[in-house]
C-alpha positions in Angstrom: 19.0 -32.3 -1.7 19.6 -29.1 0.3 16.7 -27.0 1.4 16.1 -23.7 -0.5 17.2 -20.5 1.1 14.6 -18.2 2.5 15.4 -15.5 -0.1 14.1 -17.9 -2.8 10.6 -17.5 -1.3 10.8 -13.8 -1.9 12.0 -14.4 -5.4 9.1 -16.8 -6.0 6.6 -14.3 -4.7 8.0 -11.5 -6.9 7.7 -13.7 -10.0 4.1 -14.3 -9.1 3.5 -10.6 -8.8 5.3 -9.6 -11.9 4.3 -12.6 -14.0 7.8 -12.5 -15.5 11.2 -13.8 -14.6 12.9 -10.8 -16.1 10.7 -8.2 -14.4 11.1 -10.0 -11.1 14.9 -9.9 -11.6 14.8 -6.2 -12.3 12.6 -5.5 -9.2 14.8 -7.5 -6.9 18.1 -6.2 -8.4 19.4 -9.6 -9.4 20.0 -11.3 -12.7 17.3 -13.3 -14.6 19.6 -16.3 -14.4 19.6 -16.1 -10.7 15.8 -16.0 -10.7 15.6 -19.0 -12.9 18.1 -21.0 -10.8 16.1 -20.1 -7.6 12.8 -21.1 -9.1 14.4 -24.4 -10.4 15.6 -25.1 -6.9 12.1 -24.6 -5.4 10.7 -26.9 -8.1 13.2 -29.6 -7.1 12.4 -29.1 -3.4 8.6 -29.3 -4.0 9.1 -32.0 -6.7 6.6 -30.2 -8.9 6.5 -27.7 -11.8 5.4 -24.4 -10.3 5.1 -22.1 -13.4 4.0 -22.5 -17.0 4.8 -20.0 -19.7 1.9 -18.1 -21.5 1.8 -15.4 -24.1 1.3 -12.9 -21.3 4.2 -14.2 -19.2 4.3 -16.9 -16.6 1.4 -18.3 -14.6 1.2 -20.6 -11.5 0.4 -24.2 -12.0 -2.1 -25.9 -9.5 1.0 -27.1 -7.6 2.4 -23.5 -7.7 -0.8 -22.2 -6.1 -0.4 -24.5 -3.2 3.3 -23.5 -2.8 2.3 -19.8 -3.0 -0.1 -20.2 -0.1 2.6 -21.8 2.1 5.3 -19.3 1.0 3.1 -16.3 1.6 2.3 -17.6 5.1 6.0 -18.2 5.9 7.1 -14.8 4.6 4.3 -12.9 6.4 5.1 -14.8 9.7 8.8 -13.9 9.5 8.1 -10.3 8.6 5.7 -9.9 11.5 8.2 -11.5 13.8 10.8 -9.0 12.7 8.3 -6.2 13.3 7.6 -7.4 16.9 11.3 -7.6 17.6 11.7 -4.0 16.3 8.8 -2.9 18.5 10.5 -4.4 21.5 13.7 -2.5 20.7 11.7 0.7 20.4 13.5 1.6 17.2 11.2 1.5 14.1 12.6 -0.8 11.3 11.4 -2.7 8.3 9.6 -1.6 5.2 6.8 0.9 4.6 5.1 0.6 1.2 3.8 3.9 0.0 1.5 4.3 -3.1 1.0 7.8 -4.2 -0.9 9.5 -7.0 1.1 11.6 -9.5 0.8 15.1 -8.0 1.7 14.3 -4.4 4.3 11.8 -5.7 6.0 14.6 -7.7 5.4 17.7 -5.6 4.7 16.7 -1.9 6.6 13.6 -1.0 10.2 13.7 -2.3 11.6 16.2 0.2 9.7 14.7 3.1 10.7 11.2 2.3 14.4 12.2 2.2 14.1 13.8 5.6 12.3 10.8 7.0 15.0 8.4 5.8 17.7 10.4 7.5 15.7 10.3 10.8 14.8 6.6 10.5 17.7 4.9 8.8 16.4 1.4 9.6 13.1 2.0 7.7 13.0 1.4 4.0 10.4 3.6 2.2 9.2 1.9 -1.0 7.3 4.3 -3.2 5.0 3.4 -6.1 3.5 6.1 -8.3 0.1 5.5 -9.9 -3.3 7.2 -9.9 -5.5 7.8 -6.9 -7.8 4.8 -7.6 -4.9 2.4 -7.8 -3.2 3.9 -4.7 -6.4 3.6 -2.7 -6.9 0.0 -3.9 -3.3 -0.9 -2.9 -4.1 0.2 0.7 -7.5 -1.6 0.7 -5.9 -4.9 -0.6 -2.9 -4.8 1.8 -0.4 -4.2 -1.1 0.5 -0.8 0.4 0.8 0.5 4.0 0.2 4.2 3.2 -1.3 6.0 0.3 -1.2 9.7 -0.6 -4.1 10.5 -3.0 -5.9 13.5 -4.5 -9.4 12.4 -3.5 -11.1 10.3 -0.8 -13.8 9.2 -3.2 -12.4 5.7 -3.8 -12.2 4.7 -0.1 -14.7 1.9 0.5 -13.7 0.6 4.0 -14.2 2.5 7.2 -11.3 0.7 8.9 -8.8 2.5 6.7 -7.7 5.8 8.3 -8.1 8.9 6.1 -6.6 12.2 7.0 -6.5 15.4 4.8 -2.9 16.6 4.8 -2.7 19.4 2.3 -4.9 21.4 -0.1 -4.4 23.6 -3.2 -6.3 25.5 -5.8 -7.5 24.0 -9.1 -6.6 26.2 -12.0 -7.2 26.4 -15.7 -4.2 25.8 -18.0 -4.2 27.1 -21.6 -1.9 26.9 -24.6 0.3 30.0 -24.7 -1.4 31.3 -27.9 -5.0 30.7 -26.6 -7.3 33.7 -26.8 -7.7 33.6 -23.0 -4.0 33.1 -22.3 -3.6 36.7 -21.0 -6.6 36.5 -18.7 -5.8 36.4 -15.0 -9.2 35.0 -14.1 -12.0 33.2 -16.0 -15.4 31.9 -15.1 -16.5 28.4 -15.7 -18.9 29.8 -18.4 -15.9 31.2 -20.3 -14.4 27.8 -20.9 -17.5 25.6 -21.3 -17.4 24.0 -24.8 -13.6 24.2 -25.1 -11.5 21.3 -26.4 -10.5 19.6 -23.1 -7.6 17.3 -22.1 -8.8 15.0 -19.3 -7.1 12.6 -16.9 -8.0 8.9 -16.8 -11.0 7.8 -14.7 -8.8 6.7 -11.7 -7.3 10.2 -11.3 -8.0 12.2 -8.2 -7.7 15.4 -10.1 -10.3 14.2 -12.6 -12.6 13.2 -9.7 -12.3 16.6 -7.9 -12.8 18.5 -11.2 -15.9 16.4 -11.8 -17.2 17.4 -8.4 -16.5 21.1 -9.1 -18.3 21.0 -12.5 -21.2 19.2 -10.9 -21.5 22.1 -8.3 -22.1 24.3 -11.4 -24.7 21.9 -12.9 -22.1 20.8 -15.5 -20.1 17.7 -16.5 -17.3 16.7 -18.8 -19.9 16.2 -21.5 -20.2 20.0 -21.6 -16.6 20.2 -23.0 -15.1 18.6 -26.1 -13.0 15.9 -24.7 -10.1 15.5 -27.2 -7.7 13.4 -25.2 -7.4 11.3 -22.0 -4.0 10.9 -20.4 -2.4 9.0 -17.6 -0.5 11.7 -15.8 -0.5 15.5 -15.1 2.7 15.8 -17.0 1.0 14.3 -20.1 -1.9 16.8 -19.7 0.5 19.7 -19.6 2.3 18.4 -22.7 -0.9 18.1 -24.6 -2.1 21.6 -23.6 1.3 23.1 -24.4 1.0 21.7 -27.9 -2.4 23.4 -28.4 -4.5 20.2 -28.1 -7.0 21.8 -25.7 -7.3 23.3 -22.2 -7.5 21.5 -18.8 -8.1 22.1 -15.1 -5.2 20.8 -12.9 -3.4 21.3 -9.6 -1.8 24.7 -9.1 1.5 23.2 -8.0 2.0 21.4 -11.3 0.7 24.3 -13.3 3.1 26.8 -11.8 6.1 24.8 -12.6 4.9 24.3 -16.2 4.1 28.1 -16.6 7.6 29.0 -15.3 9.0 26.8 -18.0 7.0 28.7 -20.6 4.9 25.6 -21.6 1.4 26.9 -20.7 -0.5 29.8 -19.2 -2.6 29.8 -16.1 -6.0 31.4 -15.5 -7.6 31.2 -12.1 -11.3 30.3 -11.8 -13.3 33.2 -10.3 -14.7 31.0 -7.4 -11.2 29.6 -6.6 -12.0 25.9 -6.2 -9.7 23.9 -3.9 -8.9 20.2 -3.7 -7.5 18.2 -0.8 -4.8 15.6 -0.7 -5.4 12.7 1.7 -3.2 10.3 3.6 -4.6 6.7 3.9 -3.3 4.2 6.4 -3.8 0.4 6.0 -5.5 -1.4 8.8 -3.0 -4.3 8.3 0.5 -2.9 7.7 3.3 -5.2 6.9 5.7 -3.6 9.4 3.6 -1.8 12.1 6.5 0.1 13.7 7.8 1.4 10.3 4.3 2.4 9.1 3.5 4.1 12.3 6.7 6.1 12.3 6.2 7.2 8.7 2.5 8.0 9.4 3.2 10.2 12.4 6.1 11.9 10.5 3.8 12.5 7.5 1.0 14.1 9.6 3.5 16.2 11.5 5.2 17.3 8.3 2.1 18.5 6.6 0.0 19.6 9.5 -0.9 23.3 9.0 0.5 23.3 5.4 -1.7 23.9 2.3 
């Protein structure tokens, strides 16, 4: 019996992460049949069944858990060896895993990442868009090397580097036919009690708006929360349809107002929020992560 190829270990790990052969295949860019054949080869090599099917997908068997520990160790060792070799050659290479919340993912990163890739062709930038809580947790758990988030409130470990890289104003968005739609500026008292479209609890925007309301002795309970959504775009859609009002990032609001979807009113005290870059204390590829980190700080230094 021939030994399995090293790539089979990566396939195995991706099946564990995705809990699905088909999702692992999609993530790796191979067919589901290839995934099945590679896992079957590993099961023959270990002479054990590694996965069982459940209503939620596939789960590791006890033998599979043992195999996973060995495979993770082997993959990490090889990846770190590659990184050390890259460091010796002085040219960053490898992979940098970036988790970003929705606003920086849609409005801050795209152009910068394109420029970085042209400058560092041997570095692969893998971007995952989620909310600020998830992105922070990815860095804390080692599932991401860098995160760009809309709040630092979820950082729980001092060894993770946190740097503010940009800021912007928080603004009120209103349906086009709202009675305040033509107001250039409103006070917080003008909108208290209004139907309000909120982000989910892990959102950086929600956390920063919550801080702002607290500074006025208020909370979300002082509004009529009519909907909770998982993205800024979903908030904008709900507001454009007359569901309620919301407070969101100026960058996203301006684009939506230009498209005629909503109207913007500035709060009279002009609250601002920061975006933060977080760096893992155990990056997968140190040279790639360090190159991306320095590029990111240089790119946004002095911008707001």
